[in-house]
C-alpha distance (Angstrom), angle and dihedral (degrees) to the residues before:
residue distance angle dihedral
X1 . . .
X2 3.80 . .
X3 3.80 113.8 .
X4 3.78 120.7 -137.6
X5 3.80 87.9 -127.9
X6 3.78 94.5 61.0
X7 3.78 111.7 134.1
X8 3.81 122.2 -120.7
X9 3.76 115.3 -105.2
X10 3.79 117.8 -103.3
X11 3.79 93.8 -114.4
X12 3.81 90.0 56.5
X13 3.79 90.8 52.8
X14 3.80 91.7 46.6
X15 3.79 89.5 52.2
X16 3.80 90.9 51.1
X17 3.81 91.1 50.8
X18 3.80 92.0 48.9
X19 3.79 90.7 51.5
X20 3.81 89.9 46.6
X21 3.80 91.6 53.0
X22 3.81 91.3 47.5
X23 3.80 91.8 49.8
X24 3.80 91.3 46.1
X25 3.81 91.2 50.9
X26 3.80 90.7 46.8
X27 3.81 90.8 49.8
X28 3.80 92.3 50.4
X29 3.80 90.5 47.2
X30 3.80 91.3 50.1
X31 3.81 91.0 50.1
X32 3.82 92.2 50.2
X33 3.82 93.5 44.2
X34 3.80 90.9 46.5
X35 3.80 92.1 54.9
X36 3.79 94.2 43.6
X37 3.78 96.2 43.7
X38 3.79 92.3 47.7
X39 3.81 90.6 55.5
X40 3.82 91.7 44.9
X41 3.80 91.0 48.4
X42 3.81 94.0 50.3
X43 3.79 91.3 45.9
X44 3.78 92.5 48.5
X45 3.81 92.0 50.1
X46 3.80 90.7 49.6
X47 3.80 93.3 49.5
X48 3.80 93.8 44.3
X49 3.79 90.4 50.3
X50 3.80 90.6 63.7
X51 3.79 94.9 56.8
X52 3.79 144.7 38.3
X53 3.79 88.0 -90.7
X54 3.81 87.5 81.7
X55 3.82 88.6 77.3
X56 3.79 92.8 59.2
X57 3.83 100.0 31.0
X58 3.80 110.3 126.1
X59 3.80 106.9 -148.5
X60 3.82 95.1 167.7
X61 3.82 95.9 82.3
X62 3.84 98.1 50.9
X63 3.82 90.2 41.0
X64 3.80 89.3 53.4
X65 3.81 90.7 50.1
X66 3.81 90.5 50.1
X67 3.79 89.7 55.0
X68 3.81 90.9 43.8
X69 3.80 93.4 53.1
X70 3.81 91.9 44.6
X71 3.81 91.3 52.8
X72 3.80 90.9 42.1
X73 3.79 91.9 53.1
X74 3.81 91.9 51.5
X75 3.80 95.1 44.0
X76 3.79 95.2 46.6
X77 3.80 92.7 47.6
X78 3.79 91.8 53.9
X79 3.80 91.4 43.4
X80 3.79 91.9 48.9
X81 3.79 91.7 51.2
X82 3.79 94.7 46.3
X83 3.80 95.4 47.9
X84 3.79 93.4 37.1
X85 3.79 93.5 54.2
X86 3.79 91.0 44.4
X87 3.81 90.5 52.4
X88 3.81 91.6 44.4
X89 3.81 92.4 51.1
X90 3.81 90.9 47.3
X91 3.79 90.5 52.2
X92 3.79 89.3 43.4
X93 3.80 91.3 63.0
X94 3.79 96.1 55.0
X95 3.81 93.1 37.3
X96 3.80 93.4 53.5
X97 3.79 91.5 48.3
X98 3.80 89.4 51.8
X99 3.80 92.9 45.6
X100 3.79 95.0 48.1
X101 3.79 89.9 44.6
X102 3.79 91.0 52.9
X103 3.78 90.0 44.7
X104 3.80 91.6 51.7
X105 3.82 91.2 56.3
X106 3.81 96.1 39.1
X107 3.82 114.3 110.8
X108 3.81 93.3 -135.3
X109 3.78 91.1 54.1
X110 3.81 93.9 45.9
X111 3.77 92.7 50.5
X112 3.81 94.2 44.9
X113 3.77 102.2 28.2
X114 3.80 89.6 130.8
X115 3.82 88.5 68.3
X116 3.80 90.7 64.0
X117 3.78 88.6 61.4
X118 3.79 86.8 64.0
X119 3.84 107.4 95.4
X120 3.82 93.7 -139.1
X121 3.80 93.2 50.6
X122 3.78 92.7 45.5
X123 3.82 90.6 47.5
X124 3.82 89.9 54.2
X125 3.79 90.7 51.6
X126 3.80 93.6 47.7
X127 3.82 90.3 48.5
X128 3.79 88.6 53.6
X129 3.80 91.2 50.9
X130 3.81 89.8 49.7
X131 3.82 90.9 51.4
X132 3.80 88.0 55.4
X133 3.79 94.4 42.9
X134 3.79 97.4 56.3
X135 3.81 99.7 32.9
X136 3.80 89.1 99.0
X137 3.81 91.6 58.2
X138 3.80 95.6 39.4
X139 3.80 99.8 40.4
X140 3.79 119.9 5.9
X141 3.79 101.4 46.3
X142 3.85 97.7 43.0
X143 3.81 91.9 43.2
X144 3.80 92.6 53.3
X145 3.79 92.8 47.8
X146 3.80 91.9 46.9
X147 3.79 92.2 49.2
X148 3.81 90.5 50.4
X149 3.82 91.5 49.2
X150 3.81 92.9 48.7
X151 3.80 91.1 48.7
X152 3.81 92.8 52.7
X153 3.83 91.9 45.3
X154 3.81 93.2 49.7
X155 3.81 92.1 48.5
X156 3.82 91.0 48.8
X157 3.81 90.2 48.7
X158 3.81 91.3 50.4
X159 3.81 89.1 55.2
X160 3.82 100.8 40.8
X161 3.82 104.8 27.9
X162 3.83 110.9 11.0
X163 3.82 92.6 169.0
X164 3.83 88.3 66.9
X165 3.79 92.9 62.1
X166 3.81 93.9 82.0
X167 3.84 97.5 57.7
X168 3.81 91.1 38.8
X169 3.80 90.8 51.8
X170 3.81 88.8 49.4
X171 3.81 91.1 51.4
X172 3.80 91.9 48.3
X173 3.81 90.2 47.7
X174 3.82 92.4 51.2
X175 3.80 90.3 48.1
X176 3.82 89.6 49.1
X177 3.81 91.3 53.2
X178 3.80 90.0 49.9
X179 3.78 90.3 49.3
X180 3.79 91.2 49.8
X181 3.78 90.5 51.3
X182 3.80 90.4 48.9
X183 3.80 91.3 53.2
X184 3.81 91.9 48.3
X185 3.80 95.8 46.6
X186 3.79 94.8 34.0
X187 3.79 94.4 57.8
X188 3.80 91.2 55.2
X189 3.82 92.2 43.8
X190 3.79 94.4 49.5
X191 3.79 92.6 47.4
X192 3.81 88.8 50.5
X193 3.82 90.2 50.7
X194 3.82 91.3 52.8
X195 3.80 94.6 44.0
X196 3.80 95.7 47.6
X197 3.79 93.5 45.9
X198 3.78 91.1 50.2
X199 3.79 92.9 45.8
X200 3.81 90.4 48.8
X201 3.81 91.9 50.4
X202 3.80 90.9 48.6
X203 3.81 91.3 48.1
X204 3.79 91.5 52.0
X205 3.78 90.5 45.1
X206 3.81 90.0 56.4
X207 3.81 96.8 48.9
X208 3.81 102.4 36.8
X209 3.83 95.1 75.0
X210 3.83 88.1 53.0
X211 3.80 100.8 48.4
X212 3.82 95.3 123.9
X213 3.84 98.4 49.0
X214 3.80 91.6 41.9
X215 3.80 89.9 51.3
X216 3.78 89.8 49.1
X217 3.80 91.0 51.6
X218 3.81 92.1 45.4
X219 3.80 89.7 -121.9
X220 3.81 97.5 113.0
X221 3.84 98.8 87.5
X222 3.80 93.0 51.8
X223 3.81 95.2 44.7
X224 3.79 91.9 45.1
X225 3.82 92.0 47.8
X226 3.81 90.2 50.5
X227 3.82 91.3 53.8
X228 3.80 92.3 46.0
X229 3.79 89.9 49.0
X230 3.79 89.2 61.4
X231 3.81 89.9 56.4
X232 3.82 88.8 47.7
X233 3.80 89.2 53.5
X234 3.81 89.0 51.5
X235 3.80 90.3 52.9
X236 3.81 90.3 48.4
X237 3.80 90.2 53.2
X238 3.80 90.1 48.0
X239 3.82 90.2 50.4
X240 3.81 89.3 51.7
X241 3.80 89.3 52.5
X242 3.79 91.6 50.6
X243 3.81 90.5 48.7
X244 3.79 89.6 53.4
X245 3.82 88.5 49.9
X246 3.81 90.5 51.1
X247 3.81 91.2 53.3
X248 3.78 90.9 50.5
X249 3.82 91.4 47.0
X250 3.82 89.9 52.6
X251 3.80 90.9 54.0
X252 3.80 91.3 45.1
X253 3.82 90.2 51.1
X254 3.82 90.3 60.5
X255 3.80 93.7 59.5
X256 3.83 98.1 72.2
X257 3.85 99.5 46.7
X258 3.81 92.1 35.1
X259 3.79 92.9 52.6
X260 3.82 91.6 45.2
X261 3.81 92.9 51.9
X262 3.81 90.7 45.0
X263 3.81 92.5 53.0
X264 3.80 93.4 49.2
X265 3.80 92.3 44.9
X266 3.81 91.9 48.7
X267 3.80 91.2 50.1
X268 3.82 91.4 48.8
X269 3.80 92.0 48.9
X270 3.80 88.8 49.6
X271 3.82 88.7 58.4
X272 3.80 101.8 -102.3
X273 3.81 113.1 154.2
X274 3.80 136.5 168.8
X275 3.80 113.3 -15.8
X276 3.81 90.5 6.3
X277 3.82 88.4 70.0
X278 3.81 93.1 60.0
X279 3.80 96.0 83.6
X280 3.86 93.9 45.8
X281 3.83 87.5 47.9
X282 3.78 88.4 53.6
X283 3.81 89.6 53.1
X284 3.82 93.3 43.6
X285 3.81 93.2 54.8
X286 3.80 89.5 43.8
X287 3.83 86.4 59.6
X288 3.81 88.4 51.1
X289 3.80 90.9 53.9
X290 3.80 90.8 46.6
X291 3.81 88.8 50.8
X292 3.82 89.3 66.0
X293 3.81 90.2 60.3
X294 3.82 91.4 45.8
X295 3.81 90.3 59.3
X296 3.82 89.6 70.8
X297 3.81 92.0 62.5
X298 3.82 93.4 99.7
X299 3.81 91.4 55.8
X300 3.80 89.5 50.3
X301 3.79 90.4 51.1
X302 3.81 93.5 49.9
X303 3.80 91.1 47.4
X304 3.81 89.0 51.2
X305 3.80 94.5 51.5
X306 3.81 91.1 45.1
X307 3.79 88.6 53.7
X308 3.82 90.4 49.8
X309 3.80 92.3 50.7
X310 3.82 92.6 45.0
X311 3.80 92.5 49.7
X312 3.80 91.8 50.6
X313 3.83 90.7 49.9
X314 3.80 93.7 48.7
X315 3.81 91.8 45.3
X316 3.81 89.2 55.6
X317 3.81 89.0 58.2
X318 3.79 99.9 37.8
X319 3.82 102.1 39.1
X320 3.82 108.6 127.7
X321 3.79 120.3 -119.6
X322 3.78 126.2 -138.9
X323 3.78 93.5 -106.2
X324 3.77 96.7 47.0
X325 3.81 100.0 41.1
X326 3.76 108.4 115.4
X327 3.78 92.8 -14.2
X328 3.77 94.9 118.0
X329 3.78 89.9 63.3
X330 3.82 88.8 63.3
X331 3.79 96.8 47.8
X332 3.82 111.9 135.3
X333 3.77 115.9 -100.7
X334 3.80 92.0 -128.8
X335 3.79 127.6 4.3
X336 3.79 117.8 -151.5
X337 3.78 100.3 166.9
X338 3.83 138.5 31.5
X339 3.77 128.7 173.2
X340 3.79 143.1 161.7
X341 3.79 123.5 -176.4
X342 3.79 96.4 -151.8
X343 3.77 115.9 17.8
X344 3.79 115.5 178.6
X345 3.79 105.7 -144.9
X346 3.80 116.4 -138.0
X347 3.79 138.8 -167.3
X348 3.82 119.5 -125.9
X349 3.82 90.0 -95.9
X350 3.80 91.7 53.6
X351 3.83 99.1 -100.9
X352 3.82 114.3 144.1
X353 3.81 115.7 -112.0
X354 3.78 124.0 -153.6
X355 3.79 125.6 -46.2
X356 3.81 124.7 -31.4
X357 3.81 114.2 -85.9
X358 3.76 135.4 -142.7
X359 3.81 105.8 -128.9
X360 3.79 123.0 -165.7
X361 3.80 117.8 167.4
X362 3.80 124.0 179.9
X363 3.78 134.5 -177.8
X364 3.81 112.5 -106.6
X365 3.80 92.4 23.1
X366 3.82 112.8 85.9
X367 3.78 117.7 -146.2
X368 3.83 118.0 -142.0
X369 3.80 119.3 -153.6
X370 3.80 107.4 -153.5
X371 3.78 127.4 -175.2
X372 3.79 144.7 106.3
X373 3.79 123.0 -71.8
X374 3.79 114.7 -76.0
X375 3.80 95.8 25.2
X376 3.83 92.3 112.0
X377 3.81 106.4 -99.3
X378 3.82 93.6 138.9
X379 3.80 91.3 45.4
X380 3.81 90.5 52.4
X381 3.80 90.7 51.7
X382 3.81 89.5 52.0
X383 3.79 90.3 47.3
X384 3.80 91.2 52.6
X385 3.80 89.2 47.4
X386 3.81 91.1 53.4
X387 3.79 97.1 -110.2
X388 3.80 97.1 113.5
X389 3.79 129.0 43.7
X390 3.79 131.0 -5.8
X391 3.81 99.4 -97.8
X392 3.78 119.8 139.8
X393 3.81 121.0 -136.4
X394 3.78 119.8 -157.7
X395 3.79 119.6 -121.9
X396 3.77 132.7 -179.8
X397 3.82 89.8 -80.5
X398 3.81 97.2 44.0
X399 3.83 137.8 -87.6
X400 3.80 117.3 -8.3
X401 3.81 119.9 -156.0
X402 3.83 121.5 -145.2
X403 3.81 94.2 -95.1
X404 3.81 91.7 53.0
X405 3.80 92.1 50.3
X406 3.82 91.6 45.7
X407 3.81 89.5 55.5
X408 3.81 90.3 56.6
X409 3.81 99.7 36.6
X410 3.79 133.9 95.6
X411 3.81 110.3 -161.5
X412 3.79 112.9 -165.5
X413 3.86 108.4 -166.8
X414 3.77 121.5 -151.2
X415 3.82 93.6 -121.8
X416 3.78 102.0 61.6
X417 3.80 115.9 -145.0
X418 3.81 112.6 -141.0
X419 3.78 116.7 -159.8
X420 3.80 120.8 -140.7
X421 3.80 90.3 -111.9
X422 3.79 142.4 86.6
X423 3.80 123.5 -51.5
X424 3.80 88.2 -113.9
X425 3.81 92.1 57.1
X426 3.82 91.0 45.1
X427 3.79 92.1 57.9
X428 3.85 91.1 65.1
X429 3.80 91.4 -143.6
X430 3.79 105.3 122.7
X431 3.77 111.8 -178.3
X432 3.82 95.6 24.9
X433 3.78 114.9 123.7
X434 3.80 122.4 -117.6
X435 3.80 92.2 -106.0
X436 3.81 91.1 59.6
X437 3.79 91.9 47.7
X438 3.81 92.2 50.9
X439 3.81 90.1 46.5
X440 3.80 89.5 56.5
X441 3.81 91.8 47.9
X442 3.81 90.6 49.2
X443 3.80 90.4 50.5
X444 3.81 91.6 55.9
X445 3.83 92.0 41.7
X446 3.80 93.9 -116.4
X447 3.80 102.2 111.6
X448 3.81 95.1 98.5
X449 3.79 93.0 51.0
X450 3.81 91.8 49.0
X451 3.80 91.2 49.9
X452 3.80 88.5 54.6
X453 3.83 89.6 49.7
X454 3.81 92.1 56.9
X455 3.79 103.2 -84.3
X456 3.78 127.8 -92.4
X457 3.79 91.9 -30.5
X458 3.79 93.8 47.7
X459 3.81 115.6 120.1
X460 3.80 117.7 -116.2
X461 3.81 136.1 175.4
X462 3.79 136.0 -168.5
X463 3.80 90.7 -93.3
X464 3.81 94.1 47.1
X465 3.81 93.2 71.0
X466 3.77 130.4 56.2
X467 3.80 119.3 -122.9
X468 3.81 90.4 -100.3
X469 3.81 93.0 48.8
X470 3.80 91.5 48.3
X471 3.80 89.6 50.2
X472 3.79 91.9 51.0
X473 3.82 90.7 49.4
X474 3.79 86.4 51.8
X475 3.80 90.1 54.0
X476 3.80 90.0 48.9
X477 3.81 87.1 59.5
X478 3.81 89.0 55.1
X479 3.82 89.6 48.1
X480 3.82 90.4 55.1
X481 3.80 95.9 42.3
X482 3.79 118.8 110.2
X483 3.83 94.2 -161.8
X484 3.80 117.0 125.5
X485 3.83 93.6 -140.9
X486 3.83 114.1 56.9
X487 3.81 119.7 -177.8
X488 3.81 119.4 -170.2
X489 3.79 119.5 -167.1
X490 3.83 110.9 -157.6
X491 3.83 92.5 -28.8
X492 3.83 94.8 -178.7
X493 3.80 97.0 46.1
X494 3.83 113.4 126.5
X495 3.83 89.7 17.3
X496 3.78 130.5 109.9
X497 3.85 107.2 -101.1
X498 3.81 94.3 -118.8
X499 3.79 93.1 44.0
X500 3.80 91.2 46.5
X501 3.81 91.3 52.2
X502 3.83 92.3 48.6
X503 3.81 92.9 50.2
X504 3.79 94.2 43.4
X505 3.83 90.6 50.2
X506 3.80 91.0 54.7
X507 3.79 92.6 44.2
X508 3.81 95.2 50.2
X509 3.81 90.3 48.3
X510 3.80 88.3 51.7
X511 3.83 90.4 50.2
X512 3.79 96.1 42.8
X513 3.81 91.4 122.5
X514 3.83 93.9 50.9
X515 3.79 136.7 76.2
X516 3.81 104.4 -102.7
X517 3.80 125.7 -172.0
X518 3.80 121.5 177.5
X519 3.76 134.4 177.5
X520 3.78 119.8 -148.3
X521 3.78 147.1 170.6
X522 3.80 96.4 -170.1
X523 3.82 100.9 40.9
X524 3.80 110.6 66.8
X525 3.81 96.6 169.9
X526 3.77 141.2 4.3
X527 3.83 132.2 -162.6
X528 3.79 110.1 -92.7
X529 3.80 93.9 5.6
X530 3.79 133.9 121.6
X531 3.81 118.9 -130.0
X532 3.78 121.1 -143.0
X533 3.80 113.2 -169.8
X534 3.80 118.2 -155.2
């Protein structure tokens, strides 16, 4: 069965990009021809009006071409945007999967995965992904079209008005220097914007939980002002970036009129008069039309430096480590046993927790992690899953490093994340038929609620479901998972005790051939399970 989330094939995306480039080139050509032909047409009418040629002058053909190029410019611009955004969104799907996959196996992400649960941190990461996603539309495509237009205009100028090449080259050189300065200053400004915003968010995050004691001590105004000052510094850096853009735009604005005047002056100096000036006028107004496209060069530059900064940030999270590189490819097909005689438990930031533990996990025998809040049950689940630390656990085929375990593990956190998407997409079970999806929803007693929400293709968000409903959807993901290591963090939280026991009974029966580890406050024991107290 073909899922609605299936990604477009690469050749389809390549075809879309080729059509986008062709439409963009056609739109730029129509804009240049429209400007040039309009000037030629007006000049021809003026010259014909001074002679007997006015009686025989056929203005219908050039007028028709003016309308044709005007319509062509509008049509190609809309077509370019429609196809370009479709191609960009298609690439976005595969690129985000690759980025999140790399992030999931990156050592920095595994050791600090808790930071991605922070909305500000996650927002930064998503903004970086967006900067990468749309760089093709904002930078690559317009830059290529602009370079092609400038090349054609320079060649035409060399043929028709070679004396104009010197001032045009000077204008292009000045604009290039301004662009270089923008890139140099803009990189520093944009990095300052990111750093100050992040520092401000972190500062607010530290003081917000302590509003009452800080108010009592009279320290709140100063601490709050210090955090706000960081955001003010970010806005100052952003204003500096925009000022640099404005300077570059002013230089870019001079190219069109300057080139047009240079072409006409060169033709006049060369002795062109009357009708002989019509072709240079065509070229001069073509330069004016091209000048409009040149004025977007500062936006292209800023988009390029934002992409560079975003790529560097993502690489710092997703860079592979020596242990994890290629390890996922050698993950066991099905784990039935894991053990470690002395496992040093660790917090997400690497701090040791408690005494070393003897861990022995077997398929068909659930392991319960019992202990008070804050003792490290969730951290231990992440450590078993390969998200924290670099410890190896021994399976039936030998030692398994964190990356190998992560490739075979399904970690079901206690706070279920619900995507703003369809129910089908939220179940993370691409390729499963509808009957299997409904079976999972029935098992977690959520089928009726999903039917009310519009079925499997109904749209849901985090706020659309209650905490209990979100938790049950989370358990449906575990039901549908084919991973051999399933880790459930507080699976019955937010559920009625009797309902939680019913659902957990069904789920553990379903996973009877897997290694299952669950942490719990409400479940102190389970038939056939092993209890590990922390």
